[in-house]
N, C-alpha and C positions, 0 to 999 in steps of 0.2 A: 652539801651541794657540790662542792668541788671534787669530793671523793667519788661522786657518781660519774663524772666525766672521765675520771682516770680509769674507772672500771670499764666503761664503754670503749675507751681507746685501747685498753689492755686486753680485750677479748681475743685479739690476735687472729691472723690468717685471713681476715676478710679483705684486707687491702689488696692482696694479689688477685683474689676473686673479682673484686671491683675493676681492677685493671684489665683482666681478661674479658670481662663483660663489656667494658668500654671499647675494646678493640674488636670484639666479635660482632657487635651490632652493625658497624659499617660494612664488614665483610658479608654478613647475611644480606644486607640491602643490596650490595653489589651483585652477588650471585643470584638472588631471587628477583630483583627488579631491573637493575641497570643493564646487566649483560644480556638477558633475553630480549629486552626492548631494542638494544642496539643491533642484535643479530637479526630481529624481524625487520628493522629499518633497512639494514644492508641487503637482505633478500628482496625486499620490495623495490629498492633502487635497481638491483640487477634485473628484476623482472620487467620494470618499466623501460630500462635501456635496451632490453632484448626483444621488445615488441616489434612485430613485422606485419605488413599488410596481409590480410587473409586470415589472421588468427581470430578465434572467437574469444571474447572477453566478458567479464562481469564487472560492472561499475559499482562504486560504493553505494549508489542509490538502488542497486538490485536489477539494473537493466542489462539484458544480454544483447550483445552487438558483435559486429564483425569489423575489424580494423580495415579502413580503406587507405589511409595515408598517415604517416608518422612525421611530425616536425620536431624541432628542438625541444619545445616545452608542451606540445599538445599533440592530440591525435584526432583524426576524423573517423567517426564511427558510423556504420550503417545500421540503424536500429530496425528498419523494415525495408522492403524492396523500394529503392529510390529515395529513401529518407535518410539523409546524412546529417550528422550533428557533430559539432566540434567540442571536444572535452580536453581538459588538462590531463597530463599523464598521471598525476596524483589521483585522479578520479577513477582510474582503473584499479580495481581491487585484486583481480585474479585473471590469469589467462586460462581459459577452459580447454579441455581436451575436445577433440572433434566428436567423440561418441557420447559425451555427457548429455546433450539435449535429447538424443534418441532414447537414452536410458530413462530419462524422466518421463517421456511419452509412454514407454513400455510399462513403467510402474503405474501410470494412470490407467492404462488399458487393463492391467491385471486387477486393479482395485474395482473397476467397473464390472469385470467378469465375476469377481467374488461376491458382489452384491446380488447376483442372480439376474434372471431375465424378466424382472418385473417392469412392465411398460405402463405408462400413464398416458391416457388419451386426453389431450388438451384441446381437441377440436370443439368448436362451439355448436351446441345443439339448438334447434329451434323450439324444443319443448321447454315449458316453464315448470319449475318445481314449486309446489305449495308447501311452505315451511310453517304455516300458521297452525296453531293448536285447534282453533275453532273453525270448522269448515263453513259455518253460516256467515261468519265475519268475512271470510275470504270470498264467498260468493257475493256478498254485498259490495265488497271493494271492486270486484271485477264488473259488477253491474254498473257501478258509478263510473268506472273508467270507460265502459262502453258508451254510456250516455254522454260523457265528455267528448268522445271521439265523434259521435253522431252530431253533437252541437257544432263542433269544428267543421265537419263536412257540410253542414247546412249553411254555415256562414260563407264557405267557399263557393257553394252553388249559387248564392245570390250575386256573386261577382264583386262584392265589396268586402275587403278585409276589415277585421274588427279594429285594427289600429294600424297607423302608418308610421314608419320610422321617421324620426325627426332629422332634418338636415342640419349639418354643422353650420353655425353662424360664422361668417367671416368678418373680422374686425380689423380695420386699418389703424396702424399706430400713427399717432400724431408726432411728427418730427420736430415741431417747434418747441416741445417741452423740454 
């Protein structure tokens, strides 16, 4: 049993590899995770400090707005004509170029042109469509509906409605309780 441990320790060369591996892991973490994150944070801080009124911005919630006023820790954004909202500077994700919204509109128009000139008429027609399979059943239903309408008109001609709406009852609360 003791001779097995001596053989494992004597296999040689693995100690320097383990030391290099132990030093390489923190370096990999630094160059792949820590350094890019700090660079992005620095760029975000520069962008937030350089914001000026009149610039178009995109917030972290996806809202596009125009900067109206810049304070120490916040900005006032105009999200629609006459609608101003106060945000923290950290809520501004990106300062947009002036031509970006127009490009988005152009892309939408191009997509609509690609779909063709198919138009759908959504106006309401006065004609009814019979979707039943059995026309005799449909005719019987329309006859029954016509009889119901005639009964309703007959009740109106008499001058007396079939039912009167009930009035709400008013209840006074007892203050002695």
